Backbone of each chain as ProteinMPNN parsed JSONL, in Angstrom:
{"seq_chain_A": "MSELIVSILLLTGAGFMILAAVGILRLPDLPTRMHASTKAGAMGAMMTMAGVAMHFADVVVFTRAFAIVIFILITAPIAAHVIGRAGYFLGTPLWEGTIKDELKDNYDERTHSLYSGFEPAPESVIPPTHKKRSEDDED", "coords_chain_A": {"N_chain_A": [[248.758, 6.289, 160.763], [248.251, 3.497, 161.511], [249.366, 1.936, 159.85], [251.708, 3.341, 160.121], [253.037, 2.189, 162.445], [252.692, -0.299, 162.03], [254.445, -0.768, 160.201], [257.284, 0.167, 161.336], [257.405, -1.677, 163.478], [257.755, -4.098, 161.782], [259.893, -3.133, 159.866], [262.245, -3.173, 162.232], [261.675, -5.779, 163.476], [262.994, -6.972, 161.099], [265.206, -5.652, 161.374], [265.968, -7.164, 164.148], [266.588, -9.816, 163.113], [268.034, -9.404, 160.621], [270.593, -8.74, 162.668], [270.789, -11.228, 164.131], [271.637, -12.614, 161.99], [274.047, -11.744, 161.171], [275.569, -12.128, 163.911], [275.556, -14.637, 163.735], [277.041, -15.388, 162.11], [279.555, -14.301, 162.514], [280.471, -14.229, 164.788], [282.847, -15.98, 167.456], [282.382, -18.503, 168.388], [280.992, -21.499, 169.724], [278.867, -20.832, 171.698], [278.913, -18.048, 171.654], [277.486, -17.41, 169.148], [275.441, -18.727, 170.116], [274.519, -17.105, 172.102], [274.307, -15.137, 170.177], [271.626, -15.518, 168.071], [269.768, -16.742, 169.096], [268.268, -15.274, 171.211], [268.036, -12.722, 169.819], [267.138, -13.559, 167.182], [264.364, -14.627, 168.064], [263.406, -12.764, 169.116], [262.929, -10.845, 166.873], [261.299, -12.505, 165.547], [258.814, -12.572, 166.958], [258.01, -9.632, 166.649], [258.011, -9.593, 164.335], [255.858, -10.843, 163.945], [253.991, -8.848, 165.505], [253.67, -7.548, 163.893], [252.46, -8.508, 161.726], [249.774, -9.031, 163.019], [248.957, -6.632, 163.616], [248.772, -5.278, 161.072], [246.667, -6.966, 159.711], [244.795, -6.989, 161.798], [242.438, -8.923, 162.93], [240.271, -11.252, 164.11], [241.164, -13.713, 164.073], [243.517, -14.472, 162.778], [244.736, -12.643, 164.608], [244.775, -14.298, 166.915], [246.049, -16.953, 165.582], [248.397, -15.392, 165.401], [249.377, -14.71, 167.944], [249.756, -17.576, 169.081], [251.121, -18.394, 167.733], [253.74, -16.867, 168.301], [253.86, -17.511, 171.27], [254.518, -20.273, 170.981], [256.763, -19.407, 170.08], [258.507, -18.431, 172.094], [258.306, -20.326, 173.806], [260.019, -22.209, 173.1], [261.895, -22.145, 172.057], [264.091, -21.018, 174.259], [264.304, -23.683, 175.251], [264.976, -24.914, 172.797], [267.838, -23.436, 172.333], [268.707, -24.27, 175.242], [269.59, -27.515, 174.565], [271.135, -27.016, 171.953], [273.326, -26.059, 173.651], [273.793, -27.814, 175.328], [274.4, -29.656, 173.755], [276.614, -29.351, 172.367], [278.853, -28.603, 174.431], [278.734, -31.066, 175.704], [279.665, -32.562, 173.716], [282.096, -31.29, 173.242], [283.085, -28.956, 171.505], [285.33, -26.893, 170.566], [285.948, -24.189, 172.298], [286.591, -20.308, 172.74], [290.05, -18.682, 171.699], [290.208, -16.519, 173.514], [288.691, -17.313, 175.874], [287.921, -16.546, 179.19], [286.854, -17.645, 180.969], [285.354, -20.617, 182.336], [283.385, -22.655, 184.23], [282.604, -24.686, 184.546], [284.27, -26.87, 183.653], [286.073, -28.017, 185.579], [284.921, -29.301, 187.24], [283.033, -31.335, 185.917], [282.856, -34.492, 184.911], [283.792, -35.912, 182.166], [282.965, -38.608, 181.374], [280.75, -39.505, 182.977], [279.118, -37.791, 182.929], [278.209, -35.788, 185.373], [278.334, -33.546, 187.651], [280.262, -31.788, 189.879], [279.998, -30.25, 193.278], [282.145, -29.814, 195.107], [281.877, -30.366, 197.401], [280.071, -32.547, 197.906], [280.209, -35.906, 199.145], [280.858, -38.159, 197.203], [279.603, -40.597, 195.391], [281.651, -43.555, 195.342], [281.77, -44.912, 192.775], [281.935, -42.814, 191.04], [283.875, -41.181, 192.124], [285.705, -38.164, 190.948], [289.552, -38.165, 190.45], [291.177, -35.416, 191.78], [289.001, -35.96, 194.007], [289.067, -37.503, 195.016], [291.885, -37.739, 195.897], [292.111, -35.487, 197.971], [290.371, -36.502, 199.924], [291.613, -38.5, 200.825], [293.846, -37.299, 202.198], [292.531, -35.74, 204.463], [291.819, -37.552, 205.731], [294.059, -38.991, 206.881]], "CA_chain_A": [[248.952, 6.055, 161.775], [248.314, 1.972, 161.646], [250.594, 2.044, 158.866], [252.942, 3.633, 159.945], [253.352, 1.215, 163.485], [253.181, -1.815, 161.46], [256.161, -0.761, 158.985], [257.728, 0.036, 162.503], [257.018, -3.136, 163.46], [258.273, -4.982, 160.671], [261.872, -3.241, 159.729], [262.583, -3.208, 163.99], [261.96, -7.315, 163.592], [264.167, -7.395, 160.334], [266.81, -5.468, 162.34], [266.376, -7.599, 164.761], [266.865, -10.701, 162.418], [269.708, -9.524, 160.397], [271.657, -8.831, 163.562], [271.443, -12.577, 164.389], [272.248, -13.414, 160.853], [275.412, -11.672, 161.432], [276.091, -12.732, 165.239], [276.067, -16.318, 163.974], [278.394, -15.734, 160.928], [281.056, -13.22, 162.478], [281.421, -14.652, 166.127], [284.14, -16.3, 167.398], [282.276, -19.845, 168.761], [279.109, -21.934, 169.937], [278.189, -20.357, 172.774], [278.666, -16.837, 171.823], [276.544, -17.816, 167.799], [274.429, -18.956, 170.332], [273.863, -16.098, 172.321], [273.042, -13.906, 169.316], [270.668, -16.074, 167.433], [268.348, -17.475, 169.987], [267.696, -14.215, 171.825], [267.734, -11.833, 168.247], [266.077, -14.302, 166.385], [262.61, -15.154, 168.582], [262.852, -10.968, 169.448], [262.626, -10.341, 165.775], [260.421, -13.081, 165.164], [257.781, -12.119, 167.962], [258.209, -8.336, 166.594], [257.542, -9.67, 162.893], [254.3, -11.589, 164.465], [253.41, -8.206, 166.231], [252.869, -6.067, 163.257], [251.644, -9.065, 160.854], [248.953, -9.481, 163.377], [247.996, -5.236, 163.702], [247.861, -5.618, 160.156], [245.15, -7.637, 159.162], [243.408, -6.596, 162.781], [241.253, -9.285, 162.894], [240.723, -12.041, 166.098], [241.032, -15.195, 163.558], [244.649, -13.845, 162.569], [245.473, -12.562, 165.969], [245.196, -15.614, 167.777], [246.997, -17.823, 165.276], [249.761, -14.876, 165.468], [249.985, -14.904, 169.294], [249.655, -18.829, 169.367], [252.644, -18.433, 167.275], [254.145, -16.24, 169.158], [253.641, -18.243, 172.763], [255.106, -21.654, 170.888], [258.372, -19.419, 169.646], [258.483, -18.375, 173.751], [258.419, -21.206, 174.845], [260.544, -23.245, 172.718], [263.347, -20.896, 171.881], [264.704, -21.228, 175.42], [264.033, -25.001, 175.184], [265.889, -25.667, 171.829], [269.057, -23.052, 173.123], [269.327, -25.005, 175.837], [269.557, -28.921, 174.403], [272.095, -27.217, 171.804], [274.195, -25.784, 174.361], [274.518, -29.018, 176.167], [275.22, -31.241, 172.7], [278.124, -28.984, 172.588], [280.062, -28.959, 175.468], [279.26, -32.829, 175.97], [280.844, -33.354, 172.468], [284.037, -31.454, 173.593], [283.385, -28.3, 170.665], [286.232, -26.185, 171.141], [285.677, -22.581, 172.731], [286.941, -19.181, 171.387], [291.225, -18.685, 172.958], [289.921, -15.509, 174.498], [287.426, -17.431, 177.055], [288.482, -16.517, 180.49], [286.076, -18.725, 182.473], [285.005, -22.368, 182.489], [283.128, -22.723, 185.252], [282.358, -26.516, 184.027], [285.547, -27.285, 183.372], [287.251, -28.406, 186.935], [283.571, -29.738, 187.821], [282.656, -31.487, 185.078], [283.246, -35.483, 184.523], [283.106, -36.12, 180.549], [282.617, -40.021, 180.731], [279.465, -39.668, 183.363], [278.326, -36.402, 182.336], [277.997, -35.117, 186.139], [278.877, -32.668, 188.028], [280.604, -32.099, 191.548], [280.179, -28.71, 193.635], [283.447, -30.168, 195.754], [281.641, -30.15, 198.964], [279.194, -33.58, 198.38], [280.306, -37.27, 199.344], [280.551, -38.25, 196.133], [279.908, -42.666, 195.388], [283.175, -44.544, 195.12], [282.828, -45.32, 191.368], [282.433, -41.76, 190.401], [284.855, -39.758, 191.633], [286.991, -38.14, 190.389], [290.977, -38.121, 190.877], [291.569, -34.624, 192.661], [288.249, -35.691, 194.831], [289.748, -38.9, 196.267], [293.454, -37.59, 196.583], [291.38, -34.968, 198.858], [289.634, -37.298, 201.118], [292.648, -39.72, 201.68], [294.463, -36.375, 203.078], [291.914, -35.455, 205.669], [291.686, -39.095, 207.064], [296.046, -38.547, 207.74]], "C_chain_A": [[249.317, 4.553, 162.137], [249.355, 1.415, 160.835], [251.824, 2.211, 159.258], [253.546, 2.908, 161.594], [253.286, 0.02, 162.825], [254.208, -1.763, 160.845], [257.079, -0.153, 160.207], [258.354, -1.042, 163.011], [258.09, -4.023, 163.02], [259.856, -4.996, 160.439], [262.578, -3.724, 161.264], [262.866, -5.436, 164.333], [263.034, -7.373, 162.669], [265.276, -6.794, 160.805], [267.025, -6.382, 162.978], [267.391, -9.285, 164.319], [268.306, -11.05, 161.558], [271.046, -9.119, 161.389], [272.218, -10.662, 163.972], [271.926, -13.082, 163.512], [273.798, -13.116, 161.457], [276.608, -11.91, 162.477], [276.011, -13.898, 165.063], [276.971, -16.181, 163.104], [279.702, -14.844, 161.59], [281.496, -13.559, 164.031], [281.876, -15.853, 166.481], [283.392, -18.266, 167.595], [280.848, -20.221, 168.891], [278.637, -20.89, 170.35], [277.767, -18.647, 172.288], [277.648, -16.664, 170.438], [275.534, -17.833, 168.612], [273.487, -17.704, 171.399], [273.403, -14.883, 171.44], [272.008, -14.123, 168.61], [270.024, -16.479, 168.312], [267.466, -16.318, 170.616], [267.1, -13.609, 170.414], [266.822, -12.563, 167.273], [264.747, -14.514, 166.9], [262.155, -13.424, 168.954], [262.012, -10.755, 167.736], [261.347, -11.558, 165.233], [258.625, -12.536, 165.908], [257.214, -10.448, 167.374], [257.324, -8.253, 165.242], [256.093, -9.982, 163.032], [253.147, -10.157, 165.351], [252.721, -7.505, 164.852], [252.24, -6.926, 162.358], [249.925, -9.032, 161.98], [247.799, -7.746, 164.038], [247.774, -4.99, 162.085], [246.837, -5.916, 159.642], [244.027, -7.079, 160.258], [241.909, -7.141, 162.628], [241.159, -10.565, 163.998], [241.052, -13.197, 165.081], [242.863, -14.791, 163.372], [245.363, -13.282, 163.784], [245.695, -13.341, 166.837], [246.116, -16.582, 167.272], [248.533, -16.874, 165.547], [250.162, -15.305, 167.045], [250.064, -16.244, 169.931], [251.461, -18.92, 168.97], [254.027, -17.878, 167.941], [254.928, -16.631, 170.948], [254.24, -19.345, 172.368], [256.817, -21.167, 170.939], [258.614, -19.224, 171.537], [258.929, -19.209, 174.535], [259.344, -22.212, 174.594], [261.703, -22.746, 172.053], [264.454, -21.355, 173.072], [265.265, -23.095, 175.272], [265.25, -25.331, 174.328], [267.461, -24.832, 172.054], [269.88, -24.139, 173.941], [270.262, -26.637, 175.644], [270.953, -28.571, 173.199], [273.265, -27.206, 172.298], [274.834, -26.704, 175.057], [274.828, -30.307, 175.134], [276.475, -30.576, 172.753], [279.284, -29.101, 173.321], [279.756, -30.477, 175.473], [279.815, -32.968, 174.498], [282.496, -32.448, 172.183], [284.19, -30.38, 172.174], [284.226, -27.023, 171.316], [285.663, -24.176, 171.513], [286.554, -22.039, 172.219], [288.489, -19.025, 172.495], [290.795, -17.549, 173.926], [289.27, -15.953, 175.686], [288.118, -17.417, 178.044], [287.698, -17.629, 181.377], [284.953, -20.094, 181.777], [284.728, -22.984, 183.389], [283.225, -24.703, 185.253], [283.44, -27.408, 184.175], [286.112, -28.835, 184.812], [286.432, -29.591, 187.366], [282.996, -30.891, 187.217], [283.181, -32.935, 184.862], [282.676, -36.098, 183.038], [282.562, -37.42, 180.624], [281.323, -40.223, 181.821], [278.374, -38.449, 183.43], [277.761, -35.999, 184.111], [279.089, -34.381, 186.644], [278.774, -32.989, 189.788], [280.849, -30.635, 191.896], [281.29, -28.945, 194.606], [283.143, -30.287, 197.516], [280.368, -32.015, 199.161], [280.403, -34.693, 198.695], [279.998, -37.909, 198.228], [280.468, -40.147, 196.124], [281.158, -42.545, 194.759], [283.318, -44.348, 193.658], [282.974, -43.735, 190.636], [283.141, -40.603, 190.485], [285.851, -39.927, 191.286], [288.812, -38.033, 190.749], [291.344, -37.198, 191.847], [290.745, -35.147, 193.598], [288.925, -36.589, 195.628], [291.396, -38.487, 196.771], [293.025, -36.574, 197.679], [291.135, -35.887, 200.166], [290.489, -38.032, 201.601], [293.353, -38.147, 202.887], [293.609, -36.203, 204.613], [291.66, -37.113, 206.669], [293.67, -38.839, 207.709], [295.763, -37.477, 208.822]], "O_chain_A": [[250.299, 4.249, 162.814], [250.105, 0.506, 161.191], [252.816, 1.551, 158.949], [254.703, 3.251, 161.836], [254.079, -0.81, 163.269], [254.988, -2.715, 160.885], [258.11, 0.104, 159.586], [259.557, -1.303, 163.001], [259.015, -4.529, 163.655], [260.713, -5.87, 160.577], [263.407, -4.633, 161.288], [263.685, -6.091, 164.977], [264.1, -7.774, 163.135], [266.356, -7.372, 160.675], [268.144, -6.868, 162.812], [268.385, -9.749, 164.878], [269.134, -11.961, 161.558], [272.219, -9.161, 161.017], [273.336, -11.168, 164.065], [272.695, -14.016, 163.741], [274.534, -13.927, 162.018], [277.829, -11.93, 162.319], [276.321, -14.592, 166.032], [277.923, -16.944, 163.264], [280.784, -14.839, 161.002], [282.602, -13.256, 164.478], [281.411, -16.844, 165.919], [283.925, -19.17, 166.951], [279.849, -19.653, 168.448], [278.061, -20.05, 169.659], [276.673, -18.115, 172.481], [276.892, -15.701, 170.567], [274.567, -17.15, 168.274], [272.274, -17.495, 171.439], [272.577, -14.003, 171.685], [271.29, -13.155, 168.358], [269.018, -16.627, 167.618], [266.236, -16.33, 170.587], [265.994, -13.899, 169.96], [265.868, -12.044, 166.694], [263.885, -14.59, 166.024], [261.019, -12.959, 169.04], [260.811, -10.568, 167.543], [260.508, -11.149, 164.429], [257.599, -12.243, 165.294], [256.071, -10.097, 167.668], [256.425, -7.464, 164.952], [255.232, -9.453, 162.33], [251.978, -10.321, 165.7], [251.579, -7.053, 164.766], [251.245, -6.366, 161.9], [248.907, -9.01, 161.29], [246.681, -7.65, 164.545], [246.684, -4.532, 161.743], [246.085, -5.103, 159.105], [242.861, -6.789, 159.991], [240.834, -6.587, 162.401], [242.142, -10.736, 164.719], [241.391, -14.044, 165.907], [243.374, -15.056, 164.46], [246.57, -13.484, 163.912], [246.677, -13.25, 167.574], [246.92, -17.119, 168.033], [249.592, -17.436, 165.828], [251.079, -16.081, 167.313], [250.371, -16.31, 171.121], [252.482, -19.284, 169.553], [255.111, -18.457, 168.016], [255.943, -16.248, 171.529], [254.767, -19.85, 173.359], [257.772, -21.792, 171.4], [258.954, -20.262, 172.105], [259.63, -19.121, 175.543], [259.623, -23.044, 175.458], [262.363, -23.575, 171.426], [265.498, -21.951, 172.805], [266.421, -23.514, 175.216], [266.281, -25.841, 174.766], [268.407, -25.613, 171.948], [270.961, -24.685, 173.721], [271.262, -26.936, 176.296], [271.851, -29.413, 173.194], [274.198, -27.894, 171.884], [276.014, -26.665, 175.407], [275.264, -31.428, 175.396], [277.441, -31.206, 173.184], [280.384, -29.547, 172.996], [280.734, -31.17, 175.191], [280.659, -33.862, 174.442], [283.472, -32.672, 171.467], [285.203, -30.618, 171.516], [283.885, -26.349, 172.288], [285.117, -23.322, 170.814], [287.337, -22.579, 171.438], [288.387, -19.161, 173.714], [291.048, -17.686, 175.123], [289.193, -15.137, 176.605], [289.057, -18.214, 178.058], [288.123, -18.272, 182.337], [284.069, -20.177, 180.924], [285.469, -23.911, 183.715], [283.834, -25.555, 185.9], [283.446, -28.501, 184.743], [286.355, -30.042, 184.777], [286.926, -30.646, 187.765], [282.367, -31.588, 188.013], [284.347, -32.78, 184.498], [281.569, -36.58, 182.799], [281.563, -37.551, 179.916], [280.716, -41.259, 181.547], [277.225, -38.332, 183.856], [276.535, -35.9, 184.065], [280.281, -34.424, 186.341], [278.078, -33.66, 190.549], [281.567, -29.876, 191.245], [281.455, -27.855, 195.153], [283.906, -30.289, 198.482], [280.001, -32.477, 200.241], [281.555, -34.317, 198.478], [278.834, -38.297, 198.133], [281.229, -40.837, 196.804], [281.596, -41.739, 193.938], [284.323, -43.879, 193.125], [283.884, -43.456, 189.855], [283.245, -39.603, 189.774], [286.659, -40.85, 191.181], [288.895, -37.586, 191.893], [291.84, -37.688, 192.862], [291.397, -35.064, 194.639], [289.29, -36.393, 196.788], [291.941, -38.879, 197.803], [293.746, -36.799, 198.651], [291.761, -35.83, 201.224], [290.362, -38.365, 202.779], [293.263, -38.124, 204.114], [294.098, -36.53, 205.695], [291.428, -37.454, 207.829], [294.136, -38.576, 208.818], [296.687, -37.017, 209.492]]}, "seq_chain_B": "MIEWAVNLAITVFAVAIILNLYRLAIGPDIVDRILALDTLMINSIALIVLFDIRLSLGILFEAAMLIALMGFVGTVAMTKYLLRGDVIE", "coords_chain_B": {"N_chain_B": [[253.08, 3.343, 151.663], [253.027, 0.657, 153.17], [253.67, -1.011, 151.8], [256.203, -0.141, 150.65], [257.402, -0.831, 153.018], [257.446, -3.896, 153.669], [258.338, -4.848, 151.299], [261.044, -4.051, 152.096], [261.859, -5.394, 154.205], [261.36, -7.943, 153.685], [263.35, -8.02, 151.933], [265.35, -7.88, 153.571], [265.03, -10.143, 155.24], [265.557, -11.858, 153.634], [268.207, -11.789, 153.499], [269.516, -11.875, 155.915], [268.945, -14.778, 155.545], [270.501, -15.705, 153.654], [273.025, -15.622, 154.654], [273.162, -17.254, 156.924], [272.809, -19.248, 155.654], [275.281, -19.674, 154.609], [276.91, -19.805, 157.408], [275.611, -22.315, 157.631], [276.649, -24.178, 155.453], [279.522, -23.706, 156.058], [279.98, -24.569, 158.34], [282.122, -24.566, 161.719], [281.778, -26.908, 163.545], [279.549, -29.605, 163.892], [277.411, -28.764, 165.78], [277.269, -26.538, 165.432], [276.212, -26.243, 162.861], [273.193, -27.521, 163.123], [272.511, -25.163, 165.189], [272.604, -22.936, 162.945], [270.423, -24.512, 161.42], [268.682, -23.722, 162.977], [268.118, -21.386, 163.517], [267.419, -20.344, 161.018], [264.841, -21.45, 161.04], [263.452, -19.939, 162.085], [263.715, -17.477, 160.783], [262.421, -18.578, 158.181], [259.611, -18.619, 159.323], [259.431, -15.745, 159.907], [259.168, -14.743, 157.457], [257.204, -16.344, 155.975], [255.333, -15.377, 157.331], [255.096, -12.792, 156.358], [254.981, -12.694, 153.496], [252.304, -13.137, 153.897], [251.161, -10.789, 154.347], [252.563, -10.052, 151.826], [250.625, -10.458, 149.786], [248.061, -10.441, 150.492], [246.692, -12.325, 152.004], [246.397, -13.7, 154.435], [245.949, -16.543, 155.419], [247.952, -18.177, 155.477], [248.901, -19.188, 158.335], [248.9, -21.098, 159.154], [251.009, -22.931, 158.445], [253.029, -21.922, 159.114], [252.946, -21.794, 161.384], [252.97, -24.976, 161.566], [255.932, -25.072, 160.834], [257.111, -24.122, 162.888], [256.452, -25.984, 164.65], [257.559, -28.102, 163.664], [260.357, -27.769, 163.223], [261.274, -27.123, 165.989], [261.0, -29.396, 166.925], [262.637, -31.224, 165.395], [265.275, -29.894, 165.798], [265.929, -30.774, 168.405], [265.834, -33.418, 168.212], [268.072, -33.956, 166.4], [269.955, -33.175, 168.463], [269.472, -34.561, 170.302], [270.172, -37.314, 168.763], [272.612, -36.745, 168.643], [274.225, -36.88, 171.247], [273.325, -39.508, 172.276], [272.955, -41.759, 170.032], [270.667, -42.464, 169.362], [267.611, -41.956, 168.39], [264.442, -42.707, 169.477], [264.544, -44.626, 171.901]], "CA_chain_B": [[254.355, 3.176, 152.773], [253.265, -0.44, 154.026], [254.143, -1.9, 150.766], [257.539, -0.22, 151.224], [258.84, -1.586, 154.26], [257.203, -4.826, 153.569], [259.147, -4.983, 150.402], [262.41, -3.998, 152.206], [261.923, -6.568, 155.339], [261.61, -9.547, 152.843], [264.42, -8.069, 151.586], [266.651, -8.125, 155.215], [265.132, -11.596, 156.047], [266.352, -12.886, 152.553], [270.222, -11.284, 153.348], [269.552, -12.835, 157.081], [268.687, -16.509, 155.083], [271.547, -16.428, 152.858], [274.008, -15.541, 156.16], [272.841, -18.879, 157.82], [273.073, -20.846, 154.77], [276.481, -19.644, 154.398], [277.379, -20.68, 157.894], [275.224, -23.945, 157.867], [277.915, -24.702, 154.477], [280.726, -23.82, 156.677], [280.162, -24.137, 159.833], [283.019, -25.786, 161.37], [281.169, -28.179, 163.894], [277.76, -30.025, 163.548], [276.6, -28.311, 166.339], [277.253, -25.183, 164.572], [275.113, -26.587, 161.966], [272.312, -27.285, 164.008], [271.973, -23.563, 165.071], [272.131, -22.393, 162.151], [269.251, -24.143, 160.964], [267.387, -23.425, 164.354], [267.945, -19.926, 163.257], [266.21, -20.507, 159.286], [263.387, -21.976, 160.972], [262.736, -18.78, 162.796], [263.535, -16.407, 159.973], [261.237, -18.446, 157.355], [258.564, -18.494, 159.65], [258.851, -15.084, 159.745], [259.599, -14.918, 155.96], [256.235, -16.953, 155.133], [253.838, -14.46, 157.034], [255.965, -11.308, 155.707], [254.473, -13.634, 151.612], [251.131, -13.491, 153.965], [250.603, -9.486, 154.087], [252.79, -9.314, 150.826], [249.934, -10.662, 148.978], [247.118, -10.494, 151.546], [246.408, -13.773, 151.967], [245.877, -14.311, 155.75], [245.528, -18.259, 155.308], [249.386, -18.522, 155.504], [250.045, -19.475, 159.515], [248.92, -23.001, 159.658], [252.083, -23.221, 157.66], [254.143, -20.802, 159.537], [252.854, -22.837, 162.897], [253.953, -26.401, 161.528], [257.325, -24.87, 160.324], [257.866, -23.654, 164.16], [256.475, -27.113, 165.978], [258.874, -29.272, 163.13], [261.449, -27.153, 163.185], [261.61, -27.168, 167.199], [261.299, -31.355, 167.427], [263.56, -31.346, 164.798], [266.658, -29.833, 166.701], [265.681, -31.299, 169.815], [266.244, -35.18, 167.587], [269.187, -33.738, 166.344], [270.825, -33.117, 169.433], [269.536, -36.163, 171.109], [271.11, -37.958, 167.938], [274.171, -36.436, 168.446], [274.772, -37.357, 172.467], [272.963, -40.93, 172.573], [273.154, -42.172, 169.084], [269.601, -42.592, 168.705], [266.383, -40.62, 168.963], [263.661, -43.038, 170.477], [264.815, -46.281, 172.418]], "C_chain_B": [[254.089, 1.132, 153.416], [253.902, -1.213, 153.192], [255.666, -2.067, 150.759], [258.532, -1.192, 152.103], [257.876, -3.353, 154.667], [258.319, -5.66, 152.37], [261.038, -5.151, 151.426], [263.057, -5.015, 153.404], [262.014, -7.561, 154.643], [263.259, -9.523, 152.317], [265.78, -8.3, 152.544], [266.456, -9.752, 155.272], [265.717, -12.496, 154.822], [268.321, -12.881, 153.09], [270.487, -12.377, 154.205], [269.634, -14.626, 156.612], [270.286, -16.971, 154.401], [273.078, -16.916, 153.878], [274.07, -16.844, 156.816], [273.36, -19.971, 156.792], [274.551, -20.867, 155.037], [277.118, -20.629, 155.76], [277.18, -21.877, 158.205], [276.423, -24.512, 156.841], [279.011, -24.885, 155.415], [281.024, -23.98, 157.921], [281.155, -25.623, 160.669], [283.057, -27.043, 162.294], [280.132, -28.979, 163.493], [277.101, -29.049, 164.229], [276.314, -26.682, 165.973], [276.191, -25.405, 163.453], [273.565, -26.599, 162.172], [271.779, -25.907, 164.736], [271.778, -23.056, 164.202], [270.827, -22.773, 161.895], [268.295, -23.859, 162.042], [266.91, -21.958, 163.786], [267.536, -19.74, 161.973], [265.168, -20.969, 159.897], [262.828, -20.8, 161.252], [262.849, -17.79, 161.576], [262.519, -16.985, 158.646], [259.743, -18.841, 158.248], [257.938, -16.882, 159.625], [258.697, -14.381, 158.052], [257.875, -15.234, 155.247], [255.071, -15.858, 155.853], [254.264, -13.003, 156.723], [255.331, -11.682, 154.263], [253.249, -13.021, 151.904], [250.441, -11.688, 153.845], [250.925, -9.231, 152.634], [251.536, -9.391, 149.702], [248.66, -10.704, 149.297], [246.328, -11.351, 151.233], [245.429, -14.031, 153.627], [245.314, -15.439, 156.116], [247.168, -18.771, 155.816], [250.225, -19.127, 157.249], [249.922, -20.907, 159.823], [250.638, -23.128, 159.05], [253.164, -22.71, 158.474], [254.661, -21.808, 161.122], [253.28, -24.358, 162.847], [255.023, -25.917, 160.861], [258.028, -24.796, 161.855], [257.882, -25.133, 165.1], [257.699, -27.692, 165.017], [259.906, -28.646, 163.895], [262.184, -27.634, 164.775], [262.244, -29.093, 167.802], [262.515, -31.607, 166.422], [265.262, -31.009, 165.336], [266.538, -30.39, 167.767], [266.379, -32.942, 168.974], [267.645, -34.718, 167.452], [270.415, -33.737, 167.468], [270.978, -34.095, 170.142], [270.061, -37.351, 170.288], [272.554, -37.989, 168.401], [274.422, -37.062, 169.851], [273.838, -38.935, 172.492], [273.099, -41.884, 171.13], [271.854, -43.104, 168.122], [268.79, -41.778, 169.125], [265.404, -41.073, 169.803], [264.355, -44.735, 170.507], [264.193, -47.244, 172.986]], "O_chain_B": [[254.989, 0.522, 153.995], [254.67, -2.077, 153.615], [256.341, -3.095, 150.807], [259.581, -1.831, 152.034], [257.759, -3.795, 155.811], [258.909, -6.727, 152.535], [261.868, -6.059, 151.37], [264.234, -5.345, 153.554], [262.94, -8.296, 154.987], [264.088, -10.431, 152.27], [266.882, -8.766, 152.251], [267.403, -10.537, 155.333], [266.231, -13.603, 154.978], [269.237, -13.7, 153.008], [271.15, -13.383, 153.951], [270.247, -15.494, 157.233], [270.958, -17.995, 154.526], [273.81, -17.906, 153.886], [275.127, -17.357, 157.185], [273.987, -21.022, 156.927], [275.088, -21.833, 155.579], [277.635, -21.733, 155.591], [277.976, -22.594, 158.812], [277.199, -25.314, 157.362], [279.462, -26.01, 155.631], [282.047, -23.645, 158.518], [281.105, -26.843, 160.507], [283.852, -27.974, 162.164], [279.927, -28.819, 162.29], [276.258, -28.386, 163.624], [275.367, -25.938, 166.228], [275.323, -24.546, 163.297], [272.796, -25.867, 161.55], [270.566, -25.702, 164.777], [270.699, -22.462, 164.211], [269.942, -21.923, 161.992], [267.089, -23.794, 161.804], [265.768, -21.518, 163.65], [267.2, -18.564, 161.833], [264.213, -20.92, 159.122], [261.744, -20.522, 160.74], [261.782, -17.2, 161.406], [261.855, -16.138, 158.049], [258.836, -19.383, 157.617], [256.762, -16.562, 159.458], [257.942, -13.435, 157.829], [257.396, -14.595, 154.309], [254.091, -15.492, 155.205], [253.456, -12.108, 156.975], [255.101, -10.612, 153.7], [252.697, -12.399, 150.996], [249.359, -11.461, 153.304], [250.17, -8.52, 151.971], [251.442, -8.52, 148.838], [247.924, -11.031, 148.366], [245.425, -11.292, 150.399], [244.269, -14.391, 153.827], [244.392, -15.522, 156.926], [247.331, -19.766, 156.522], [251.411, -19.385, 157.456], [250.617, -21.649, 160.517], [251.338, -23.693, 159.891], [254.264, -23.253, 158.376], [255.689, -22.229, 161.652], [253.812, -24.933, 163.797], [255.109, -26.634, 159.865], [259.152, -25.24, 162.094], [258.746, -25.473, 165.908], [258.81, -27.762, 165.545], [260.249, -28.969, 165.032], [263.236, -28.266, 164.878], [263.115, -29.644, 168.474], [263.413, -32.318, 166.874], [266.209, -31.789, 165.238], [267.689, -30.498, 168.19], [267.459, -33.39, 169.36], [268.436, -35.048, 168.335], [271.542, -34.208, 167.315], [272.02, -34.57, 170.595], [270.398, -38.361, 170.906], [273.365, -38.91, 168.499], [275.022, -38.117, 169.641], [274.364, -39.375, 173.515], [273.458, -43.021, 171.435], [271.828, -43.816, 167.118], [268.995, -40.965, 170.025], [265.147, -40.393, 170.796], [264.561, -45.597, 169.653], [264.765, -48.316, 173.186]]}, "name": "protein", "num_of_chains": 2, "seq": "MSELIVSILLLTGAGFMILAAVGILRLPDLPTRMHASTKAGAMGAMMTMAGVAMHFADVVVFTRAFAIVIFILITAPIAAHVIGRAGYFLGTPLWEGTIKDELKDNYDERTHSLYSGFEPAPESVIPPTHKKRSEDDEDMIEWAVNLAITVFAVAIILNLYRLAIGPDIVDRILALDTLMINSIALIVLFDIRLSLGILFEAAMLIALMGFVGTVAMTKYLLRGDVIE"}
């Protein structure tokens, strides 16, 4: 029974990992590749760790596997965040079928600052559209 | 049964690593290569603990932990280098 559970956990983890690899190979641009690899990769590693911990059934091994799982669970979103941030800041081209890029109109590439459209921005970082609208309001 | 499952899982992880290496080689942008390296790190952690079962050792978890730590620090350092031009100013 224990062997069956361990086998199912290991093979499910391997399935998630091959899904991540196929996604990272086939998907068209950086955000979709990140969508495939970070979630499925972390899930596959966690299920493999659970299978190994159940196979050995030892307190020492279980503690180390649990520590690795917690570490992956903490660091995978941070790594995905820094990769996506670097990709957007460096101007990595999106897929031509992308229909929504909400940062494009409100993001200043020179100063790396965002605008919501409501705040009075400082004089030095006002983008051209923002400045024009405030002049119209004064008239 | 457990040997069969472990062998099949090791084969699948090896195929996943080969696909990631292909993306690492052809990646059109450098951030794609960093993403492929990050996924390779997670793949290698799982492969090391599978070899731990295969060899019935139970002592390879420190290596997996070290690779997880160094892989995360390496990813953050590479993106910092891309954005700022230096890692530690």
